[in-house]
C-alpha positions as CSV (number, residue, x, y, z in Angstrom):
1,M,-6.3,-12.3,6.9
2,R,-5.3,-9.9,9.3
3,V,-7.3,-6.9,10.5
4,I,-6.1,-3.8,9.4
5,L,-8.7,-1.2,10.2
6,S,-11.3,-1.2,12.8
7,Y,-14.4,0.3,13.0
8,S,-13.4,2.7,15.9
9,Q,-10.1,3.8,14.2
10,F,-12.3,4.7,11.1
11,L,-14.6,6.8,13.4
12,K,-11.7,8.9,14.4
13,T,-11.5,10.3,11.0
14,Y,-14.7,12.3,11.7
15,K,-15.0,15.4,13.9
16,T,-18.2,14.9,15.6
17,R,-19.9,11.9,16.7
18,G,-23.4,12.5,15.3
19,Y,-21.8,12.9,11.9
20,R,-19.8,10.1,12.1
21,L,-22.7,7.5,13.1
22,K,-25.1,8.9,10.5
23,H,-22.5,8.9,7.7
24,L,-21.1,5.2,8.8
25,K,-24.8,3.7,9.0
26,N,-24.6,2.0,5.5
27,Y,-21.1,1.3,6.0
28,K,-20.5,-0.4,9.0
29,K,-20.9,-3.8,8.1
30,L,-17.8,-3.8,5.8
31,F,-15.8,-3.6,8.9
32,P,-13.2,-4.9,10.1
33,I,-11.2,-4.3,7.2
34,R,-9.1,-7.3,6.5
35,S,-5.9,-7.6,4.4
36,S,-6.5,-9.2,1.0
37,P,-4.7,-9.7,-2.3
38,G,-7.8,-8.0,-3.8
39,L,-7.3,-5.0,-1.5
40,A,-3.4,-5.2,-2.3
41,G,-4.4,-4.9,-5.9
42,I,-6.5,-1.8,-5.5
43,V,-4.1,0.0,-3.7
44,A,-1.5,-0.5,-6.4
45,D,-4.1,0.5,-9.1
46,L,-4.6,4.0,-7.2
47,I,-0.5,4.2,-6.5
48,G,-0.4,3.7,-10.5
49,D,-3.0,4.8,-12.6
50,G,-5.3,5.9,-10.3
51,H,-5.8,9.0,-7.7
52,L,-7.4,9.4,-4.4
53,Q,-8.5,13.0,-3.6
54,G,-8.4,13.8,0.0
55,D,-10.0,16.2,2.3
56,P,-12.5,18.2,1.9
57,K,-13.8,16.2,-1.0
58,W,-12.7,12.6,-0.8
59,R,-13.0,10.7,-3.9
60,I,-11.5,7.9,-6.2
61,D,-10.3,8.0,-9.8
62,F,-8.9,5.3,-12.0
63,T,-7.8,6.2,-15.6
64,S,-7.4,3.8,-18.4
65,N,-7.6,4.1,-22.4
66,S,-9.4,0.7,-21.9
67,T,-13.2,0.7,-20.8
68,S,-12.9,-3.0,-19.8
69,E,-10.2,-2.2,-17.4
70,L,-12.3,0.3,-16.1
71,K,-15.0,-2.3,-15.6
72,R,-12.7,-4.6,-14.0
73,F,-11.5,-2.1,-11.5
74,E,-15.2,-1.3,-10.7
75,K,-16.3,-5.0,-10.1
76,E,-13.2,-5.4,-7.8
77,M,-14.2,-2.4,-5.9
78,K,-18.0,-3.7,-5.7
79,T,-16.8,-7.1,-4.2
80,L,-14.7,-5.4,-1.5
81,F,-17.0,-2.4,-0.8
82,N,-20.0,-2.9,-2.4
83,V,-19.7,0.6,-4.6
84,E,-20.1,1.7,-8.1
85,G,-18.7,4.5,-10.3
86,K,-19.4,6.2,-13.3
87,I,-17.3,6.1,-16.6
88,R,-16.6,9.1,-18.7
89,K,-14.0,10.4,-21.2
90,C,-11.3,12.5,-20.4
91,L,-11.5,15.6,-22.2
92,S,-8.2,17.1,-20.8
93,N,-6.0,14.6,-22.1
94,K,-4.6,14.5,-25.5
95,Y,-4.8,10.6,-25.7
96,Q,-7.8,8.6,-25.7
97,T,-8.4,7.8,-22.2
98,Y,-11.4,7.2,-19.8
99,N,-11.8,7.7,-16.2
100,M,-13.9,5.6,-13.5
101,A,-15.2,8.1,-10.8
102,I,-16.2,6.9,-7.5
103,N,-17.5,9.5,-5.3
104,S,-17.7,8.0,-2.0
105,S,-16.1,9.8,0.9
106,P,-16.3,6.7,3.5
107,I,-14.6,4.1,0.9
108,S,-12.0,7.0,0.0
109,R,-11.1,7.2,3.8
110,I,-11.1,3.7,4.0
111,L,-8.7,3.4,1.2
112,Y,-6.4,6.2,2.8
113,L,-6.2,4.2,5.9
114,C,-5.2,1.2,4.4
115,G,-2.3,2.8,2.8
116,V,-3.4,4.7,-0.4
117,P,-1.5,8.0,-0.7
118,A,-3.9,11.1,-1.0
119,G,-3.3,14.1,-3.6
120,Q,-0.4,14.3,-5.9
121,K,1.7,11.1,-5.7
122,V,4.7,13.0,-6.9
123,L,4.8,15.7,-4.6
124,T,3.7,13.0,-1.6
125,P,5.9,10.8,0.5
126,F,4.5,7.2,0.7
127,E,5.4,3.8,1.1
128,I,4.2,0.3,0.5
129,P,1.5,-0.7,3.2
130,K,3.4,-3.1,5.9
131,W,0.7,-5.4,5.7
132,I,1.1,-5.9,2.0
133,K,4.9,-6.5,2.6
134,K,4.3,-8.9,5.0
135,D,2.3,-11.1,3.1
136,K,3.6,-13.2,-0.2
137,E,0.2,-13.2,-2.0
138,C,-0.7,-9.6,-1.1
139,F,2.6,-8.6,-2.5
140,R,2.2,-10.5,-5.3
141,R,-1.2,-8.9,-6.4
142,F,0.3,-5.5,-5.5
143,C,3.3,-5.7,-7.8
144,Q,1.1,-7.5,-10.6
145,R,-1.3,-4.5,-10.8
146,L,1.6,-1.9,-10.2
147,F,3.5,-3.5,-13.2
148,S,0.3,-3.7,-15.2
149,C,-0.3,0.0,-14.9
150,E,3.0,1.4,-15.2
151,G,5.7,-1.5,-16.2
152,N,7.1,-1.7,-19.5
153,I,9.0,-4.1,-21.5
154,D,12.0,-3.5,-23.3
155,C,13.0,-5.6,-26.2
156,Y,16.7,-5.7,-27.7
157,K,17.9,-7.2,-30.8
158,D,21.3,-8.3,-29.3
159,R,19.8,-9.9,-26.3
160,K,17.9,-13.2,-26.0
161,I,15.8,-12.0,-22.8
162,P,13.6,-8.6,-22.8
163,Q,14.1,-6.2,-19.7
164,V,11.2,-5.4,-17.6
165,R,11.4,-1.9,-16.0
166,I,8.5,0.3,-14.0
167,E,9.3,4.1,-13.4
168,M,8.1,6.5,-10.9
169,W,8.5,10.4,-11.2
170,K,9.1,12.1,-7.7
171,Y,9.3,16.0,-6.4
172,K,13.2,16.3,-6.4
173,K,13.3,17.4,-2.9
174,I,11.6,13.8,-1.8
175,I,13.6,11.6,-4.4
176,N,14.7,9.6,-1.7
177,D,11.2,8.6,-1.0
178,G,10.7,7.3,-4.5
179,E,13.8,5.4,-4.2
180,S,13.0,3.8,-1.0
181,F,9.6,2.8,-2.5
182,M,11.3,1.1,-5.3
183,K,14.1,-0.7,-3.3
184,D,11.1,-2.2,-1.2
185,I,10.0,-3.9,-4.3
186,N,13.6,-4.8,-5.2
187,I,13.8,-6.6,-1.8
188,Y,10.6,-8.4,-1.5
189,M,10.5,-9.7,-5.1
190,K,14.0,-11.3,-4.3
191,K,12.5,-12.7,-0.9
192,Y,9.5,-14.0,-2.4
193,F,9.9,-14.9,-6.3
194,N,13.7,-15.0,-6.4
195,I,13.5,-11.9,-8.8
196,N,16.7,-9.9,-8.8
197,S,16.2,-6.0,-10.0
198,L,18.2,-2.9,-10.0
199,V,16.8,0.5,-8.8
200,R,18.7,3.8,-10.2
201,V,17.7,7.5,-10.0
202,Q,17.7,8.9,-13.2
203,K,19.8,11.8,-14.1
204,K,17.1,13.7,-16.4
205,E,15.0,16.2,-14.7
206,N,11.5,17.7,-15.7
207,I,10.3,21.4,-14.8
208,R,6.5,21.8,-14.2
209,R,4.5,24.7,-15.2
210,D,4.4,25.4,-11.5
211,G,7.9,25.3,-11.2
212,V,8.5,22.0,-9.4
213,I,11.4,19.9,-10.7
214,T,10.7,16.0,-10.7
215,K,13.0,13.1,-11.4
216,P,12.2,9.7,-12.3
217,V,13.5,6.6,-10.4
218,R,13.5,3.1,-12.1
219,L,13.5,-0.4,-11.2
220,Y,15.0,-2.9,-13.8
221,I,14.5,-6.6,-14.1
222,F,17.0,-8.5,-16.2
223,K,18.7,-11.4,-17.5
224,D,16.9,-14.9,-16.1
225,S,14.9,-12.8,-13.4
226,V,12.7,-11.7,-16.3
227,I,11.4,-15.5,-16.4
228,N,11.0,-15.6,-12.7
229,F,8.9,-12.4,-12.8
230,Y,6.6,-14.0,-15.7
231,K,6.2,-16.7,-13.6
232,G,5.9,-15.5,-10.1
233,V,4.0,-12.1,-10.7
234,G,3.4,-11.1,-14.2
235,F,1.6,-8.6,-15.8
236,E,-2.2,-8.6,-16.2
237,G,-3.6,-8.7,-19.7
238,N,-2.0,-8.0,-22.9
239,K,1.4,-6.9,-21.2
240,Q,1.7,-10.5,-20.0
241,E,1.0,-12.1,-23.4
242,S,3.6,-9.9,-25.1
243,L,6.3,-11.2,-22.5
244,K,5.2,-14.4,-23.1
245,V,6.0,-14.1,-26.8
246,L,9.1,-12.4,-26.3
247,L,10.1,-15.1,-24.0
248,N,9.2,-17.8,-26.3
249,I,7.0,-19.5,-23.8
């Protein structure tokens, strides 16, 4: 796998040399950071159901209604970066969800430099990292995790094959960024797995409490390409089993 982040590149994110070396003493062995399907999956997790908080208090959060899913995320973070987190119940959410919090500024910075957007994703322009798009297996794992987090299966009584879709909400002023993100998925799923899809900016809008207007961008996988999606990428967990049943495989 290719090197995507060197130790010297990472050092540049700290202001003073003394602080850099002290802070990195226990992390230097992680470098260089190389591309891998595992890392691509973590990037997708944080773009989907996760959150990367940036400067000044760098931290990682991943949310799910399943504690086993949180433990899966923690296990992969442990394998990649030798870091662990803590699970807590989300009290501010009306649904029964849990959060895996990892308070590690160095690991957060590494993930940011590997392509994970920091801050509110709906307000932040970002793209699929080039190192993911250039590698078929990295892209496969990225899509598998992103669809597992954000994807849905639409069932129609009058259609023999179900439809798979994924949706992303973006600030109206940067809706073109969200559309470009989805179009990259469209392009590379076709290139690597012969999966045809359609990207559409939806007409509906939402006005947040802070007055920001957001719109959704959707990607649809339809007809026989749903079978190619199931075989070439697929969901992870219960969604994949549901799709298997609907496809009568």
